[in-house]
N, C-alpha and C positions, 0 to 999 in steps of 0.2 A: 441422493444420495449415489446412486449406483451411476450414474453418468459423471459424477466427480471421480468416482474410483475409475472408472474406464480410462479418462482422461490420464487420471495420475497413472495408471498402467503404462499408457502411450508415450509419456514424458518421460518415464523411466526409460523405457526402450531406446528413446533417443539420446537419451546422456550414458546409456552403455559403453559406446567406445570412449568417453573421457577417460582422463586418466582420474584416478582416485586418490581420498588422503591416505596419508599413513592410517591403519586402525586404530592406534591410541588417541589420535588427532580428531578423527571420527566420533570416539567412544567419548572424550572430551566435551567434545560440542556437543552432542547429545543429552547428555548427564548436567549441562550448565546451560540450556538453550534458555531457560524457564530465567533466570533472572538477567541476561541479556536481554528477553523482550522484556521483561519487567522496566529495565532500564530504557529498552526505547520506547516504552508506552508513556514513563514518566514525563520523558524527554518529546514525545509528540503532544503531549498536553498541552505542556509549556507551550510549545511552538503553535500550537492552535491556538492557545489564549493568544498570543505575541501577533499570529496573522489573523484573528481577527480584529483586534487592537488597530493592524496596520489597514485593514480594508476598510474598516469605517474611517480612518482618517483620510485614506486615501479619496474615498467617495465623498467626504467633506470637502476637501481639498480640489476635487475636478468640480464639485458644485458650485463653490465660489468662484473659482475663475471662468466658468460657464457664465454666470451671473454678472461678472465683472465684462469680461466682452459682448455678453449681451445686451450690455448698456449703451455698447458702441455699435450695436447692431450686427454683432459677429457672430455665428452662430458655430460654436463647438462642441456643444453638448452631446452630437451624433458620434464624434469622434473617439471618444474616451469611454461610452457607454456602450449597454449591450450586449456583445459578446465578451466584453471582459469580464462586466459584474456575471454573465451566465456559466461563463469559462471558471470563475474564481467561485461562484457558488457551489459549482458542481463540484470541483476537486475538493473543497471543505467538507462537502457531504460526505463523498468519498473516504476522505481520511479519518473522517470522525468512526465511520461502521469500521474502517480497516482497526482504528485503536480498541473500539469496543472488542472486536473480535479478538483480538492480539493479546487484550486483558483478561478475555473468558479463558482463553489458550494458556493461561499462567499454568494454573492449577493441575491441570492435565499435563502440562508439560512435565512440571515437576515430579510427577509420578511415572516418567516416561508413556504415558497412555495414548495410544494411537488416536483417540477424539483432540488431543492436543495438537497432534503433528495436522492432521485431517484439518483443524481451523486455522493451522498456520497457512496451507495448502490455500484454503478458503482466502485468508487473508492476501495471500501472493496473487492469486486467480484477480482478486479485487482492484489489488496494488496495478496490474498490467491494464484490468479497463480503462481505470483511471486516467492510467497515461496515454492511452489508445484515444481516449474519449477528449481528453486535453488537449493532444495534438492535432486532432481531426478539429476542433472548435476554433485552436489559435491558426490552425493552418502553417504548421512549422512542421518541416520532415526533420530538425535536429531533436525537437520533442520523439518522434516518432522512432528516430533510430536510437536514442537514447532509452528510450522503454524497450526494444530489443535487447539489446545489451544488458539492462538492469533485470530484464529477465533472465538470459539464460546465467546471468551470475546469479540470481538469488534460487533458481531452480536447482543448479548446481550444489549449491549448501542445502538446500531443503532435502535433496534428495540424498545428498552423501550421511544423513542422519536418518533416514526412514527406516531403515530395519531394527534399529534401536528402539522403535515406538512398537509398543504391543498390544492387541484389543485384547480390551477389558472383558473379564471372563463372564458371561451372561449365568446370571443367577435365576434359577428354575423354580417354581414356586409350586 
């Protein structure tokens, strides 16, 4: 966790020169981020279920097309399988992990506990890793460029509310 906090401090230094949101906006965002995350988690679960159904349908369609063309001696199975399946599977795994972390963060975010912010920071980092892995597997520069833009925007809003989240008091026994 220490390395995560060091990275957190380094990113905060990088974002210092950026203009800040007005204090009342930052306060509102910090107080209401929990329900925004809740809505995001609900929509992400629905989207993940739909994505799983889409992937299953696409795999069935590719299998059918491969079999039809295979009957005529044409081998197209190699074109649509392999990296596409791997990239999709890895993206879904990253998505599920992110959804779980964000769901766990909702309660601490509601009480403005630093643990909630830390979990959102972890989900943010996993999202960046997911985008980079996807860009590498699909060999697309556009995805990498989008990942950089998304990372900067995400970091900006995440660090705008950081100061409102306090470390929970440690109870000594």
